PDB file with SEQRES, HELIX, SHEET and CRYST1 records, atoms N, CA, C and O in Angstrom:
SEQRES   1 A   62  MET THR SER THR ASP ILE ASP TRP PRO ALA TYR ILE GLN          
SEQRES   2 A   62  LEU MET GLU GLN LEU LEU ASN VAL PRO LEU ASP ASP ALA          
SEQRES   3 A   62  ARG ARG LYS GLU LEU GLU VAL GLN LEU THR ARG MET ALA          
SEQRES   4 A   62  ALA LEU ALA GLU PRO LEU MET GLU PHE PRO LEU PRO GLN          
SEQRES   5 A   62  ARG GLN GLU VAL ALA GLY ILE TYR LYS LEU                      
HELIX    1 AA1 SER A    3  ASP A    5  5                                   3    
HELIX    2 AA2 TRP A    8  LEU A   19  1                                  12    
HELIX    3 AA3 ASP A   25  MET A   46  1                                  22    
CRYST1    1.000    1.000    1.000  90.00  90.00  90.00 P 1           1          
ATOM      1  N   MET A   1       0.844  -1.181   0.002  1.00  0.00           N  
ATOM      2  CA  MET A   1      -0.001   0.004  -0.006  1.00  0.00           C  
ATOM      3  C   MET A   1       0.882   1.244  -0.001  1.00  0.00           C  
ATOM      4  O   MET A   1       1.819   1.340   0.791  1.00  0.00           O  
ATOM      5  N   THR A   2       0.592   2.161  -0.856  1.00  0.00           N  
ATOM      6  CA  THR A   2       1.357   3.407  -0.894  1.00  0.00           C  
ATOM      7  C   THR A   2       0.540   4.517  -0.252  1.00  0.00           C  
ATOM      8  O   THR A   2      -0.661   4.374  -0.023  1.00  0.00           O  
ATOM      9  N   SER A   3       1.206   5.611   0.029  1.00  0.00           N  
ATOM     10  CA  SER A   3       0.523   6.728   0.684  1.00  0.00           C  
ATOM     11  C   SER A   3      -0.600   7.308  -0.163  1.00  0.00           C  
ATOM     12  O   SER A   3      -1.509   7.943   0.370  1.00  0.00           O  
ATOM     13  N   THR A   4      -0.549   7.097  -1.485  1.00  0.00           N  
ATOM     14  CA  THR A   4      -1.616   7.586  -2.349  1.00  0.00           C  
ATOM     15  C   THR A   4      -2.853   6.696  -2.281  1.00  0.00           C  
ATOM     16  O   THR A   4      -3.921   7.102  -2.738  1.00  0.00           O  
ATOM     17  N   ASP A   5      -2.735   5.496  -1.725  1.00  0.00           N  
ATOM     18  CA  ASP A   5      -3.868   4.583  -1.598  1.00  0.00           C  
ATOM     19  C   ASP A   5      -4.738   4.892  -0.396  1.00  0.00           C  
ATOM     20  O   ASP A   5      -5.843   4.361  -0.292  1.00  0.00           O  
ATOM     21  N   ILE A   6      -4.289   5.710   0.487  1.00  0.00           N  
ATOM     22  CA  ILE A   6      -4.999   5.973   1.731  1.00  0.00           C  
ATOM     23  C   ILE A   6      -5.908   7.197   1.560  1.00  0.00           C  
ATOM     24  O   ILE A   6      -5.485   8.235   1.050  1.00  0.00           O  
ATOM     25  N   ASP A   7      -7.147   7.056   1.992  1.00  0.00           N  
ATOM     26  CA  ASP A   7      -8.115   8.153   1.954  1.00  0.00           C  
ATOM     27  C   ASP A   7      -7.959   8.932   3.265  1.00  0.00           C  
ATOM     28  O   ASP A   7      -8.677   8.679   4.233  1.00  0.00           O  
ATOM     29  N   TRP A   8      -7.025   9.871   3.287  1.00  0.00           N  
ATOM     30  CA  TRP A   8      -6.720  10.597   4.511  1.00  0.00           C  
ATOM     31  C   TRP A   8      -7.893  11.356   5.089  1.00  0.00           C  
ATOM     32  O   TRP A   8      -8.083  11.315   6.305  1.00  0.00           O  
ATOM     33  N   PRO A   9      -8.700  12.055   4.285  1.00  0.00           N  
ATOM     34  CA  PRO A   9      -9.844  12.760   4.889  1.00  0.00           C  
ATOM     35  C   PRO A   9     -10.812  11.810   5.614  1.00  0.00           C  
ATOM     36  O   PRO A   9     -11.315  12.140   6.688  1.00  0.00           O  
ATOM     37  N   ALA A  10     -11.068  10.646   5.035  1.00  0.00           N  
ATOM     38  CA  ALA A  10     -11.948   9.670   5.689  1.00  0.00           C  
ATOM     39  C   ALA A  10     -11.302   9.140   6.962  1.00  0.00           C  
ATOM     40  O   ALA A  10     -11.983   8.956   7.971  1.00  0.00           O  
ATOM     41  N   TYR A  11      -9.985   8.891   6.923  1.00  0.00           N  
ATOM     42  CA  TYR A  11      -9.256   8.414   8.096  1.00  0.00           C  
ATOM     43  C   TYR A  11      -9.319   9.461   9.221  1.00  0.00           C  
ATOM     44  O   TYR A  11      -9.574   9.123  10.377  1.00  0.00           O  
ATOM     45  N   ILE A  12      -9.088  10.714   8.875  1.00  0.00           N  
ATOM     46  CA  ILE A  12      -9.112  11.796   9.876  1.00  0.00           C  
ATOM     47  C   ILE A  12     -10.511  11.924  10.468  1.00  0.00           C  
ATOM     48  O   ILE A  12     -10.653  12.100  11.678  1.00  0.00           O  
ATOM     49  N   GLN A  13     -11.522  11.840   9.655  1.00  0.00           N  
ATOM     50  CA  GLN A  13     -12.892  11.929  10.139  1.00  0.00           C  
ATOM     51  C   GLN A  13     -13.206  10.789  11.101  1.00  0.00           C  
ATOM     52  O   GLN A  13     -13.825  11.007  12.143  1.00  0.00           O  
ATOM     53  N   LEU A  14     -12.786   9.584  10.760  1.00  0.00           N  
ATOM     54  CA  LEU A  14     -12.999   8.440  11.616  1.00  0.00           C  
ATOM     55  C   LEU A  14     -12.265   8.586  12.955  1.00  0.00           C  
ATOM     56  O   LEU A  14     -12.820   8.283  14.012  1.00  0.00           O  
ATOM     57  N   MET A  15     -11.012   9.054  12.897  1.00  0.00           N  
ATOM     58  CA  MET A  15     -10.258   9.237  14.133  1.00  0.00           C  
ATOM     59  C   MET A  15     -10.850  10.333  15.011  1.00  0.00           C  
ATOM     60  O   MET A  15     -10.828  10.243  16.238  1.00  0.00           O  
ATOM     61  N   GLU A  16     -11.382  11.372  14.362  1.00  0.00           N  
ATOM     62  CA  GLU A  16     -12.085  12.426  15.126  1.00  0.00           C  
ATOM     63  C   GLU A  16     -13.213  11.819  15.955  1.00  0.00           C  
ATOM     64  O   GLU A  16     -13.374  12.130  17.136  1.00  0.00           O  
ATOM     65  N   GLN A  17     -13.989  10.946  15.313  1.00  0.00           N  
ATOM     66  CA  GLN A  17     -15.120  10.328  15.986  1.00  0.00           C  
ATOM     67  C   GLN A  17     -14.673   9.354  17.081  1.00  0.00           C  
ATOM     68  O   GLN A  17     -15.194   9.378  18.196  1.00  0.00           O  
ATOM     69  N   LEU A  18     -13.704   8.499  16.750  1.00  0.00           N  
ATOM     70  CA  LEU A  18     -13.256   7.510  17.712  1.00  0.00           C  
ATOM     71  C   LEU A  18     -12.595   8.126  18.930  1.00  0.00           C  
ATOM     72  O   LEU A  18     -12.805   7.674  20.055  1.00  0.00           O  
ATOM     73  N   LEU A  19     -11.781   9.176  18.700  1.00  0.00           N  
ATOM     74  CA  LEU A  19     -11.064   9.808  19.794  1.00  0.00           C  
ATOM     75  C   LEU A  19     -11.839  10.957  20.445  1.00  0.00           C  
ATOM     76  O   LEU A  19     -11.423  11.511  21.462  1.00  0.00           O  
ATOM     77  N   ASN A  20     -12.980  11.302  19.830  1.00  0.00           N  
ATOM     78  CA  ASN A  20     -13.798  12.402  20.333  1.00  0.00           C  
ATOM     79  C   ASN A  20     -12.980  13.696  20.412  1.00  0.00           C  
ATOM     80  O   ASN A  20     -12.980  14.393  21.426  1.00  0.00           O  
ATOM     81  N   VAL A  21     -12.286  13.993  19.312  1.00  0.00           N  
ATOM     82  CA  VAL A  21     -11.457  15.188  19.214  1.00  0.00           C  
ATOM     83  C   VAL A  21     -11.921  15.978  17.988  1.00  0.00           C  
ATOM     84  O   VAL A  21     -11.448  15.727  16.879  1.00  0.00           O  
ATOM     85  N   PRO A  22     -12.834  16.922  18.174  1.00  0.00           N  
ATOM     86  CA  PRO A  22     -13.322  17.698  17.024  1.00  0.00           C  
ATOM     87  C   PRO A  22     -12.241  18.625  16.485  1.00  0.00           C  
ATOM     88  O   PRO A  22     -11.514  19.270  17.241  1.00  0.00           O  
ATOM     89  N   LEU A  23     -12.154  18.675  15.159  1.00  0.00           N  
ATOM     90  CA  LEU A  23     -11.181  19.521  14.478  1.00  0.00           C  
ATOM     91  C   LEU A  23     -11.902  20.486  13.544  1.00  0.00           C  
ATOM     92  O   LEU A  23     -12.950  20.154  12.990  1.00  0.00           O  
ATOM     93  N   ASP A  24     -11.342  21.677  13.372  1.00  0.00           N  
ATOM     94  CA  ASP A  24     -11.898  22.573  12.367  1.00  0.00           C  
ATOM     95  C   ASP A  24     -11.293  22.223  11.013  1.00  0.00           C  
ATOM     96  O   ASP A  24     -10.368  21.415  10.926  1.00  0.00           O  
ATOM     97  N   ASP A  25     -11.819  22.835   9.962  1.00  0.00           N  
ATOM     98  CA  ASP A  25     -11.371  22.507   8.605  1.00  0.00           C  
ATOM     99  C   ASP A  25      -9.895  22.781   8.378  1.00  0.00           C  
ATOM    100  O   ASP A  25      -9.217  22.018   7.690  1.00  0.00           O  
ATOM    101  N   ALA A  26      -9.396  23.868   8.953  1.00  0.00           N  
ATOM    102  CA  ALA A  26      -7.972  24.206   8.758  1.00  0.00           C  
ATOM    103  C   ALA A  26      -7.076  23.141   9.400  1.00  0.00           C  
ATOM    104  O   ALA A  26      -6.064  22.755   8.817  1.00  0.00           O  
ATOM    105  N   ARG A  27      -7.435  22.675  10.573  1.00  0.00           N  
ATOM    106  CA  ARG A  27      -6.634  21.641  11.248  1.00  0.00           C  
ATOM    107  C   ARG A  27      -6.719  20.301  10.501  1.00  0.00           C  
ATOM    108  O   ARG A  27      -5.724  19.584  10.391  1.00  0.00           O  
ATOM    109  N   ARG A  28      -7.911  19.970   9.990  1.00  0.00           N  
ATOM    110  CA  ARG A  28      -8.049  18.745   9.209  1.00  0.00           C  
ATOM    111  C   ARG A  28      -7.145  18.778   7.985  1.00  0.00           C  
ATOM    112  O   ARG A  28      -6.477  17.793   7.670  1.00  0.00           O  
ATOM    113  N   LYS A  29      -7.130  19.897   7.308  1.00  0.00           N  
ATOM    114  CA  LYS A  29      -6.306  20.025   6.085  1.00  0.00           C  
ATOM    115  C   LYS A  29      -4.823  19.913   6.436  1.00  0.00           C  
ATOM    116  O   LYS A  29      -4.080  19.222   5.738  1.00  0.00           O  
ATOM    117  N   GLU A  30      -4.379  20.582   7.507  1.00  0.00           N  
ATOM    118  CA  GLU A  30      -2.976  20.521   7.910  1.00  0.00           C  
ATOM    119  C   GLU A  30      -2.609  19.100   8.368  1.00  0.00           C  
ATOM    120  O   GLU A  30      -1.508  18.626   8.088  1.00  0.00           O  
ATOM    121  N   LEU A  31      -3.510  18.435   9.054  1.00  0.00           N  
ATOM    122  CA  LEU A  31      -3.261  17.050   9.470  1.00  0.00           C  
ATOM    123  C   LEU A  31      -3.121  16.141   8.256  1.00  0.00           C  
ATOM    124  O   LEU A  31      -2.271  15.251   8.242  1.00  0.00           O  
ATOM    125  N   GLU A  32      -3.942  16.358   7.248  1.00  0.00           N  
ATOM    126  CA  GLU A  32      -3.833  15.577   6.009  1.00  0.00           C  
ATOM    127  C   GLU A  32      -2.478  15.786   5.342  1.00  0.00           C  
ATOM    128  O   GLU A  32      -1.871  14.832   4.856  1.00  0.00           O  
ATOM    129  N   VAL A  33      -2.005  17.020   5.317  1.00  0.00           N  
ATOM    130  CA  VAL A  33      -0.679  17.330   4.747  1.00  0.00           C  
ATOM    131  C   VAL A  33       0.398  16.593   5.517  1.00  0.00           C  
ATOM    132  O   VAL A  33       1.274  15.973   4.913  1.00  0.00           O  
ATOM    133  N   GLN A  34       0.351  16.647   6.847  1.00  0.00           N  
ATOM    134  CA  GLN A  34       1.379  16.012   7.663  1.00  0.00           C  
ATOM    135  C   GLN A  34       1.349  14.485   7.557  1.00  0.00           C  
ATOM    136  O   GLN A  34       2.402  13.851   7.487  1.00  0.00           O  
ATOM    137  N   LEU A  35       0.145  13.887   7.543  1.00  0.00           N  
ATOM    138  CA  LEU A  35       0.044  12.431   7.403  1.00  0.00           C  
ATOM    139  C   LEU A  35       0.547  11.979   6.039  1.00  0.00           C  
ATOM    140  O   LEU A  35       1.190  10.935   5.934  1.00  0.00           O  
ATOM    141  N   THR A  36       0.266  12.744   5.004  1.00  0.00           N  
ATOM    142  CA  THR A  36       0.752  12.423   3.658  1.00  0.00           C  
ATOM    143  C   THR A  36       2.287  12.464   3.633  1.00  0.00           C  
ATOM    144  O   THR A  36       2.925  11.588   3.049  1.00  0.00           O  
ATOM    145  N   ARG A  37       2.862  13.468   4.259  1.00  0.00           N  
ATOM    146  CA  ARG A  37       4.331  13.567   4.314  1.00  0.00           C  
ATOM    147  C   ARG A  37       4.951  12.398   5.069  1.00  0.00           C  
ATOM    148  O   ARG A  37       5.933  11.809   4.617  1.00  0.00           O  
ATOM    149  N   MET A  38       4.366  12.063   6.233  1.00  0.00           N  
ATOM    150  CA  MET A  38       4.918  10.959   7.016  1.00  0.00           C  
ATOM    151  C   MET A  38       4.790   9.631   6.276  1.00  0.00           C  
ATOM    152  O   MET A  38       5.694   8.798   6.341  1.00  0.00           O  
ATOM    153  N   ALA A  39       3.694   9.430   5.584  1.00  0.00           N  
ATOM    154  CA  ALA A  39       3.515   8.195   4.824  1.00  0.00           C  
ATOM    155  C   ALA A  39       4.532   8.112   3.692  1.00  0.00           C  
ATOM    156  O   ALA A  39       5.062   7.037   3.411  1.00  0.00           O  
ATOM    157  N   ALA A  40       4.807   9.242   3.039  1.00  0.00           N  
ATOM    158  CA  ALA A  40       5.798   9.268   1.959  1.00  0.00           C  
ATOM    159  C   ALA A  40       7.188   8.970   2.495  1.00  0.00           C  
ATOM    160  O   ALA A  40       7.966   8.274   1.843  1.00  0.00           O  
ATOM    161  N   LEU A  41       7.510   9.491   3.680  1.00  0.00           N  
ATOM    162  CA  LEU A  41       8.822   9.223   4.300  1.00  0.00           C  
ATOM    163  C   LEU A  41       8.954   7.756   4.702  1.00  0.00           C  
ATOM    164  O   LEU A  41      10.041   7.184   4.621  1.00  0.00           O  
ATOM    165  N   ALA A  42       7.864   7.153   5.129  1.00  0.00           N  
ATOM    166  CA  ALA A  42       7.888   5.765   5.592  1.00  0.00           C  
ATOM    167  C   ALA A  42       7.913   4.744   4.462  1.00  0.00           C  
ATOM    168  O   ALA A  42       8.316   3.600   4.673  1.00  0.00           O  
ATOM    169  N   GLU A  43       7.485   5.143   3.259  1.00  0.00           N  
ATOM    170  CA  GLU A  43       7.383   4.195   2.144  1.00  0.00           C  
ATOM    171  C   GLU A  43       8.677   3.439   1.850  1.00  0.00           C  
ATOM    172  O   GLU A  43       8.640   2.212   1.753  1.00  0.00           O  
ATOM    173  N   PRO A  44       9.830   4.120   1.703  1.00  0.00           N  
ATOM    174  CA  PRO A  44      11.059   3.371   1.419  1.00  0.00           C  
ATOM    175  C   PRO A  44      11.408   2.379   2.521  1.00  0.00           C  
ATOM    176  O   PRO A  44      11.888   1.281   2.239  1.00  0.00           O  
ATOM    177  N   LEU A  45      11.173   2.755   3.760  1.00  0.00           N  
ATOM    178  CA  LEU A  45      11.452   1.879   4.871  1.00  0.00           C  
ATOM    179  C   LEU A  45      10.562   0.634   4.833  1.00  0.00           C  
ATOM    180  O   LEU A  45      11.034  -0.478   5.070  1.00  0.00           O  
ATOM    181  N   MET A  46       9.281   0.826   4.536  1.00  0.00           N  
ATOM    182  CA  MET A  46       8.345  -0.294   4.480  1.00  0.00           C  
ATOM    183  C   MET A  46       8.642  -1.227   3.321  1.00  0.00           C  
ATOM    184  O   MET A  46       8.309  -2.410   3.382  1.00  0.00           O  
ATOM    185  N   GLU A  47       9.272  -0.709   2.253  1.00  0.00           N  
ATOM    186  CA  GLU A  47       9.595  -1.534   1.096  1.00  0.00           C  
ATOM    187  C   GLU A  47      10.951  -2.228   1.214  1.00  0.00           C  
ATOM    188  O   GLU A  47      11.315  -3.022   0.347  1.00  0.00           O  
ATOM    189  N   PHE A  48      11.707  -1.934   2.286  1.00  0.00           N  
ATOM    190  CA  PHE A  48      13.014  -2.521   2.453  1.00  0.00           C  
ATOM    191  C   PHE A  48      12.859  -4.025   2.686  1.00  0.00           C  
ATOM    192  O   PHE A  48      12.123  -4.437   3.582  1.00  0.00           O  
ATOM    193  N   PRO A  49      13.548  -4.849   1.886  1.00  0.00           N  
ATOM    194  CA  PRO A  49      13.384  -6.295   2.014  1.00  0.00           C  
ATOM    195  C   PRO A  49      14.079  -6.818   3.267  1.00  0.00           C  
ATOM    196  O   PRO A  49      15.210  -6.439   3.571  1.00  0.00           O  
ATOM    197  N   LEU A  50      13.394  -7.681   3.976  1.00  0.00           N  
ATOM    198  CA  LEU A  50      13.959  -8.334   5.158  1.00  0.00           C  
ATOM    199  C   LEU A  50      14.139  -9.820   4.842  1.00  0.00           C  
ATOM    200  O   LEU A  50      13.366 -10.391   4.072  1.00  0.00           O  
ATOM    201  N   PRO A  51      15.149 -10.440   5.431  1.00  0.00           N  
ATOM    202  CA  PRO A  51      15.318 -11.872   5.224  1.00  0.00           C  
ATOM    203  C   PRO A  51      14.114 -12.627   5.770  1.00  0.00           C  
ATOM    204  O   PRO A  51      13.430 -12.156   6.679  1.00  0.00           O  
ATOM    205  N   GLN A  52      13.864 -13.809   5.200  1.00  0.00           N  
ATOM    206  CA  GLN A  52      12.726 -14.611   5.657  1.00  0.00           C  
ATOM    207  C   GLN A  52      12.831 -14.956   7.135  1.00  0.00           C  
ATOM    208  O   GLN A  52      11.827 -14.948   7.847  1.00  0.00           O  
ATOM    209  N   ARG A  53      14.019 -15.253   7.593  1.00  0.00           N  
ATOM    210  CA  ARG A  53      14.208 -15.649   8.997  1.00  0.00           C  
ATOM    211  C   ARG A  53      14.851 -14.482   9.739  1.00  0.00           C  
ATOM    212  O   ARG A  53      16.070 -14.445   9.910  1.00  0.00           O  
ATOM    213  N   GLN A  54      14.049 -13.553  10.169  1.00  0.00           N  
ATOM    214  CA  GLN A  54      14.541 -12.385  10.864  1.00  0.00           C  
ATOM    215  C   GLN A  54      14.468 -12.655  12.374  1.00  0.00           C  
ATOM    216  O   GLN A  54      13.431 -13.090  12.875  1.00  0.00           O  
ATOM    217  N   GLU A  55      15.559 -12.401  13.092  1.00  0.00           N  
ATOM    218  CA  GLU A  55      15.568 -12.582  14.540  1.00  0.00           C  
ATOM    219  C   GLU A  55      14.615 -11.585  15.177  1.00  0.00           C  
ATOM    220  O   GLU A  55      14.581 -10.413  14.803  1.00  0.00           O  
ATOM    221  N   VAL A  56      13.845 -12.060  16.139  1.00  0.00           N  
ATOM    222  CA  VAL A  56      12.937 -11.175  16.846  1.00  0.00           C  
ATOM    223  C   VAL A  56      13.494 -10.850  18.218  1.00  0.00           C  
ATOM    224  O   VAL A  56      14.323 -11.582  18.758  1.00  0.00           O  
ATOM    225  N   ALA A  57      13.039  -9.771  18.760  1.00  0.00           N  
ATOM    226  CA  ALA A  57      13.489  -9.363  20.096  1.00  0.00           C  
ATOM    227  C   ALA A  57      12.909 -10.292  21.134  1.00  0.00           C  
ATOM    228  O   ALA A  57      11.861 -10.897  20.911  1.00  0.00           O  
ATOM    229  N   GLY A  58      13.570 -10.412  22.253  1.00  0.00           N  
ATOM    230  CA  GLY A  58      13.077 -11.259  23.334  1.00  0.00           C  
ATOM    231  C   GLY A  58      11.794 -10.728  23.936  1.00  0.00           C  
ATOM    232  O   GLY A  58      11.520  -9.529  23.889  1.00  0.00           O  
ATOM    233  N   ILE A  59      11.026 -11.613  24.492  1.00  0.00           N  
ATOM    234  CA  ILE A  59       9.755 -11.224  25.133  1.00  0.00           C  
ATOM    235  C   ILE A  59       9.951 -11.396  26.630  1.00  0.00           C  
ATOM    236  O   ILE A  59      10.252 -12.483  27.122  1.00  0.00           O  
ATOM    237  N   TYR A  60       9.772 -10.291  27.335  1.00  0.00           N  
ATOM    238  CA  TYR A  60       9.959 -10.311  28.782  1.00  0.00           C  
ATOM    239  C   TYR A  60       8.590 -10.185  29.446  1.00  0.00           C  
ATOM    240  O   TYR A  60       7.783  -9.324  29.097  1.00  0.00           O  
ATOM    241  N   LYS A  61       8.354 -11.071  30.416  1.00  0.00           N  
ATOM    242  CA  LYS A  61       7.067 -11.040  31.129  1.00  0.00           C  
ATOM    243  C   LYS A  61       7.357 -10.827  32.611  1.00  0.00           C  
ATOM    244  O   LYS A  61       8.369 -11.304  33.125  1.00  0.00           O  
ATOM    245  N   LEU A  62       6.482 -10.120  33.287  1.00  0.00           N  
ATOM    246  CA  LEU A  62       6.591  -9.896  34.725  1.00  0.00           C  
ATOM    247  C   LEU A  62       5.992 -11.034  35.502  1.00  0.00           C  
ATOM    248  O   LEU A  62       5.998 -11.012  36.733  1.00  0.00           O  
TER     249      LEU A  62                                                      
END                                                                             
């Protein structure tokens, strides 16, 4: 999935409802800009190939 596949306005609207954080139109637009930028920055990292057998971190339980 690329950042262009995500419907940011719908995502923002859903998060507003779930988190009960009303935003005005200017804040929604700025949030869409920032989420688009972060998704674009993360794309190369998400596409980086990892070996099939990748070591995982230890799991510590109390």
